C-alpha positions in Angstrom: 111.9 30.3 28.8 109.1 28.3 30.5 108.4 26.5 27.2 112.1 26.0 26.3 112.9 24.5 29.7 109.6 22.6 30.0 109.1 24.1 33.5 106.3 26.2 35.0 107.3 28.5 37.8 106.1 27.3 41.2 104.5 30.6 42.0 102.3 30.2 38.9 101.1 26.9 40.2 99.5 28.3 43.3 95.7 28.7 43.4 93.1 29.9 45.8 90.0 27.7 46.1 86.6 29.3 46.4 84.0 26.7 47.6 80.7 26.9 45.6 77.6 25.2 47.2 76.0 22.6 44.9 73.2 20.9 46.8 72.6 18.9 50.0 73.8 20.0 53.4 75.6 23.4 53.6 77.5 22.2 56.7 79.0 19.3 54.7 82.2 20.2 52.8 81.6 17.3 50.4 78.5 19.2 49.0 80.7 22.1 47.8 82.6 22.4 44.5 86.0 24.0 44.6 86.7 26.6 41.9 90.3 27.7 41.4 91.3 31.3 41.3 94.5 31.5 39.3 97.0 34.2 38.7 96.1 36.2 35.5 99.6 35.9 33.9 99.6 32.0 33.8 96.0 32.1 32.6 97.0 34.2 29.6 99.9 31.9 29.0 97.5 28.9 29.2 95.2 30.5 26.6 98.2 30.8 24.2 99.0 27.1 24.8 95.4 26.1 24.4 95.0 27.9 21.1 97.9 26.0 19.7 97.1 22.6 21.2 93.3 22.3 20.7 93.3 22.4 16.8 95.9 19.6 16.9 94.0 17.3 19.2 90.4 18.1 18.2 90.2 15.7 15.2 90.9 12.8 17.6 88.3 13.8 20.2 85.2 11.6 20.0 82.1 13.0 18.4 80.1 11.8 21.4 81.8 14.5 23.6 79.9 17.9 23.6 81.5 19.6 26.6 84.1 22.4 26.2 84.3 21.9 22.5 83.8 24.7 20.0 80.5 24.4 17.9 79.1 21.9 20.4 76.9 22.6 23.4 74.3 21.2 25.8 71.7 22.0 23.1 73.5 19.9 20.4 73.9 17.1 23.0 70.2 17.1 23.9 68.9 17.5 20.4 70.8 14.4 19.3 69.6 12.5 22.3 65.9 13.4 22.0 65.9 12.7 18.3 67.3 9.2 18.8 64.9 8.4 21.6 61.8 9.7 19.9 62.7 7.9 16.7 62.8 4.6 18.6 59.5 5.4 20.4 57.8 6.3 17.1 58.6 2.7 16.0 57.1 1.3 19.1 60.2 0.5 21.0 61.5 1.5 24.5 64.8 3.1 25.2 66.7 2.4 28.4 69.1 5.2 29.5 71.6 5.0 32.3 72.9 8.3 33.8 76.3 8.0 35.5 77.8 10.3 38.1 81.5 10.6 38.8 82.7 11.6 42.2 84.9 14.7 41.8 85.9 13.7 38.3 88.1 16.8 37.6 89.8 16.4 41.0 90.5 12.7 40.8 92.5 12.5 37.5 95.7 10.5 37.9 98.6 12.6 36.6 100.7 9.6 35.5 97.8 8.2 33.5 97.0 11.6 31.9 100.7 12.0 30.8 100.6 8.6 29.2 97.4 9.5 27.3 98.9 12.8 26.1 101.8 10.8 24.7 99.3 8.6 22.8 97.7 11.7 21.4 101.1 12.7 19.9 102.2 15.3 22.4 106.0 14.9 22.9 109.2 16.9 23.7 109.2 20.2 25.4 105.4 20.6 25.3 104.9 17.3 27.1 107.4 18.2 29.7 105.8 21.6 30.2 102.3 20.0 30.6 103.8 17.5 33.1 105.2 20.5 35.0 101.9 22.2 34.7 100.1 19.3 36.4 102.6 18.3 39.1 103.6 20.0 42.3 100.6 22.4 42.4 99.5 23.9 45.7 96.2 25.4 46.8 94.6 27.1 49.7 91.0 27.8 50.6 89.8 31.4 50.7 86.6 32.2 52.5 85.4 35.6 53.6 88.8 37.1 53.7 90.5 34.1 55.5 93.1 32.0 53.7 94.2 28.5 54.8 97.7 27.2 54.5 98.8 25.9 51.1 98.7 22.2 50.6 100.0 20.0 47.7 97.6 18.7 45.0 98.3 15.1 44.1 95.7 14.6 41.4 93.2 16.4 39.1 93.3 19.3 36.8 92.7 22.9 38.0 89.1 24.0 37.6 88.7 27.5 36.3 91.7 27.1 34.0 91.8 27.0 30.1 93.7 23.8 29.8 91.9 21.9 32.5 88.7 21.0 30.5 90.8 20.1 27.4 93.0 17.8 29.5 90.0 16.1 31.0 88.4 15.5 27.6 91.7 13.9 26.5 91.8 11.8 29.6 88.3 10.4 29.2 88.4 10.2 25.4 89.1 6.4 25.3 86.0 5.6 27.3 84.3 5.1 23.9 86.0 1.6 23.7 83.6 0.4 26.5 80.5 0.6 24.3 79.9 -2.3 22.0 76.1 -2.2 21.8 74.9 1.0 23.4 75.3 4.6 22.5 76.9 7.2 24.8 76.6 11.0 24.9 78.9 13.0 27.0 79.1 16.6 28.3 82.4 16.7 30.1 81.9 14.2 32.9 78.1 14.0 32.5 77.5 10.7 30.6 74.3 9.0 29.6 74.4 5.5 28.0 71.3 4.4 26.2 70.1 1.7 23.8 66.9 0.7 22.0 65.3 -2.3 23.8 63.4 -4.9 21.8 64.1 -7.9 23.9 65.9 -9.0 27.1 69.0 -9.6 25.1 69.3 -5.8 24.5 69.2 -5.3 28.2 72.0 -7.8 28.7 74.1 -6.0 26.1 73.6 -2.7 27.9 74.6 -4.4 31.2 77.7 -5.7 29.5 78.7 -2.1 28.5 78.0 -1.0 32.1 80.4 -3.6 33.3 83.1 -2.4 31.0 82.6 1.2 32.1 82.9 0.1 35.7 86.2 -1.7 34.9 87.4 1.3 32.9 86.8 3.6 36.0 88.8 1.2 38.2 91.7 1.1 35.7 91.8 4.9 35.3 91.2 5.6 39.1 87.8 7.3 38.4 85.1 6.8 41.0 81.4 6.3 40.1 78.9 7.4 42.7 76.5 4.5 42.2 74.0 6.1 44.6 73.6 9.0 42.2 73.5 6.9 39.0 70.1 6.0 37.8 68.1 4.3 35.0 65.1 5.6 33.2 63.0 3.9 30.5 61.5 6.1 27.8 58.3 4.5 26.5 54.6 5.1 26.2 53.7 1.4 26.1 51.7 -0.1 28.9 54.1 -3.1 29.3 57.8 -2.5 29.2 60.8 -4.8 29.6 61.9 -4.1 33.2 65.5 -5.1 33.9 67.5 -4.4 37.0 70.8 -2.9 35.8 73.8 -2.9 38.1 77.2 -1.1 38.4 79.8 -2.8 40.6 77.1 -5.3 41.7 74.9 -2.5 43.1 71.4 -2.1 41.5 70.7 1.2 39.9 67.8 3.4 41.1 65.0 3.4 38.6 63.4 6.9 38.1 60.6 8.3 36.0 62.0 11.8 35.7 65.6 13.0 35.3 67.3 16.4 34.9 69.6 16.3 31.9 71.8 19.3 31.4 69.2 21.6 32.8 66.1 20.1 31.1 63.6 17.9 32.9 62.9 14.7 31.0 60.0 12.5 32.0 59.6 8.9 30.9 57.1 9.8 28.2 59.1 12.8 26.9 56.1 15.0 27.1 58.1 17.9 28.7 55.0 18.9 30.7 57.0 18.9 34.0 59.8 21.0 32.4 57.3 23.6 31.2 55.8 23.8 34.7 59.2 24.0 36.3 60.5 26.9 34.1 57.3 28.8 34.3 57.4 28.5 38.2 61.0 29.7 38.3 60.3 32.5 35.8 57.3 33.8 37.9 59.5 33.8 41.0 62.2 35.8 39.3 59.7 38.2 37.8 58.3 38.9 41.2 61.8 39.5 42.5 62.4 42.0 39.7 59.1 43.8 40.5 60.1 44.1 44.1 63.6 45.5 43.6 62.5 47.6 40.6 59.7 49.4 42.4 61.6 52.7 42.5 63.3 52.4 39.1 62.7 55.3 36.8 64.1 53.9 33.5 62.0 51.3 31.7 65.0 50.0 29.9 66.5 48.9 33.2 63.5 46.7 33.9 63.5 45.4 30.3 67.2 44.4 30.7 66.5 42.6 33.9 63.6 40.8 32.4 65.6 39.7 29.3 68.5 38.5 31.5 66.8 36.8 34.4 63.3 35.8 33.2 63.3 35.3 29.4 66.6 33.4 29.6 64.9 30.8 31.8 62.0 30.4 29.4 64.3 30.1 26.3 67.1 27.9 27.5 67.4 24.8 25.2 64.0 25.6 23.7 65.0 23.7 20.5 64.8 20.6 22.7 61.5 21.1 24.6 59.5 23.5 22.4 55.9 22.8 23.5 53.5 21.3 21.1 50.1 22.0 22.7 48.4 25.4 23.0 47.8 25.2 26.8 51.6 25.0 27.4 52.3 27.7 24.9 49.8 30.0 26.6 51.2 29.3 30.1 54.6 30.5 29.0 53.2 33.5 27.1 51.3 34.7 30.2 54.6 35.5 31.9 55.7 38.0 29.3 52.1 39.4 29.1 52.2 40.1 32.8 55.6 41.9 32.5 54.3 44.1 29.6 51.2 44.9 31.5 53.2 46.0 34.6 55.6 48.0 32.4 52.7 49.9 30.8 51.1 50.5 34.2 54.4 51.9 35.6 55.5 53.9 32.5 52.3 55.0 30.8 54.2 57.1 28.2 56.5 54.2 27.2 55.2 52.0 24.3 56.8 48.6 24.7 55.8 46.1 22.1 57.3 42.7 21.7 57.1 39.5 19.6 55.6 36.5 21.3 57.8 33.9 23.0 56.4 31.3 20.6 57.7 33.3 17.7 61.1 33.7 19.4 61.3 29.9 19.8 60.5 29.5 16.1 63.3 31.9 15.3 65.7 29.9 17.6 64.7 26.7 15.7 65.5 28.4 12.3 68.8 29.8 13.6 69.8 26.3 14.9 68.9 24.9 11.5 71.0 27.6 9.8 74.0 26.8 12.0 73.7 23.1 11.3 73.7 23.7 7.5 76.6 26.2 7.7 78.9 24.3 10.1 78.4 26.7 13.0 77.2 23.6 14.9 79.3 20.4 14.7 76.8 17.6 14.9 77.2 14.9 12.1 74.2 13.0 13.4 71.8 15.9 13.1 73.1 16.9 9.7 72.6 13.3 8.5 68.9 13.6 9.6 68.3 16.5 7.2 66.9 15.5 3.9 66.8 17.9 1.0 64.0 17.5 -1.7 65.2 17.0 -5.2 61.9 16.8 -7.3 62.1 15.6 -10.9 59.1 17.7 -12.0 57.2 20.8 -10.8 54.4 20.3 -8.3 52.4 22.3 -5.8 55.0 21.4 -3.1 57.9 22.6 -5.3 58.7 25.3 -2.8 59.5 22.8 0.0 63.2 22.6 0.6 63.2 19.8 3.1 61.7 16.3 3.0 60.5 15.1 6.4 59.5 11.5 7.3 55.9 10.6 8.2 55.5 9.9 11.9 53.2 7.4 13.3 52.6 9.4 16.5 51.8 13.0 17.0 54.3 13.6 19.8 57.2 12.4 17.7 56.5 15.1 15.1 57.5 17.8 17.5 61.2 16.8 17.6 63.6 19.5 16.4 64.5 18.1 13.0 60.9 17.6 11.8 59.5 20.7 13.5 62.1 23.1 12.2 62.1 21.7 8.6 58.3 21.7 8.4 58.2 25.3 9.7 60.8 26.4 7.2 58.9 24.8 4.4 55.6 26.5 5.3 56.7 29.9 6.7 60.4 30.8 6.2 61.0 29.2 2.8 61.8 32.6 1.3 64.9 33.0 3.5 68.2 31.8 2.1 69.8 29.2 4.3 73.0 28.8 2.3 74.2 32.1 0.7 74.1 34.5 3.6 76.0 35.2 6.9 74.7 34.4 10.3 74.1 38.1 11.2 72.3 38.7 7.9 70.1 35.6 8.5 69.2 37.0 12.0 68.2 40.3 10.4 66.1 38.6 7.8 64.2 36.7 10.6 63.5 40.0 12.4 62.5 41.7 9.1 59.9 39.0 8.4 58.1 40.0 11.6 57.7 43.5 10.1 59.3 45.6 12.8 62.1 46.0 15.3 60.9 45.2 18.8 61.9 47.5 21.7 62.0 44.8 24.3 63.9 42.5 22.0 66.9 44.8 21.6 
């Protein structure tokens, strides 16, 4: 009846807001993110609508968008980004990247503008009327520690915590791609980075022109850029760089030498040294916490589960992006796991816990990512285009090499994912079939190559 009449019951449009602290001052309400708690019945209904709507609109979503889209992730976003930047640096160029920050992007979406964009996507009839009813006349109240405020109307935005909210936001911001004539954008929901290879001051002016168009786009669509949080970083290892002052809305952007991008610390040399130091420091703190709370635990599997969930996950997040090249960094990460194993053996002398090294696990993650690229489990046309299969005309000593990789002028550019994973497959994993096997079977083959099943890895 709701779909036939194009109307969502008012009770289903009520939500309770739970404030989640982001950063800054805990006494300032602006430093909190509101997450909607919705009734379970309309959430199930939303999922049904989403499953029918998403396949119809996905072909029209830009390939630059990696947020809330199946087969794309923060990892695919960063792998594309790092490969483009390192390729330019290998050729002796610099890359200027602008990171933008929207103020309450999900909460500021204009409903009238979104309805018009849904029509342009081809949504009509009862479904369009239902989506309009879904967006309009919503009410919300704040719930904190058992107290609930009075319900107030919501005049803009999409509900966070819903199934349809992220999809509607992607549709709303999809036409931002028209702003970029010279630079290349990558998006993860509302997190946008705009970058371009700089060879002369003219390239800087072209990037500035794209920033001006983005600023105008935000005004037209009633989105608000927080210029104070926007920044510019130049990736280069040259002594002399082209230093240009970029502006948004006539306000100069803050120039930084390090930026956190989707959870990974990127320095201006792309050495990832600071990121390795950061994740090891966080992992040590979490490991100490587990040791303290697990002092009286009698089951070793409990400690192993906590380690896998809260320590190893920190050390392996997006490892395909920042996998260290030098032995000193590899050893600093490995020491954390060795410390845990030593403590486990000390506490449970009868328990034999063996494990593969974190370096080997990162190699496996590289090969799994490569497998997913080749078998359409990851949707990244750019990364697939970077893969080059060897087709030799005669037998040679390198006949077993499946991939052909370019020659890099600099050592640090050889460690990007495409070259690193392909070279490792050619030398170590070339007996594994990348094309005629399932994902689960490929995982088992990777484990089998190590010779045993690892207790701590289960």
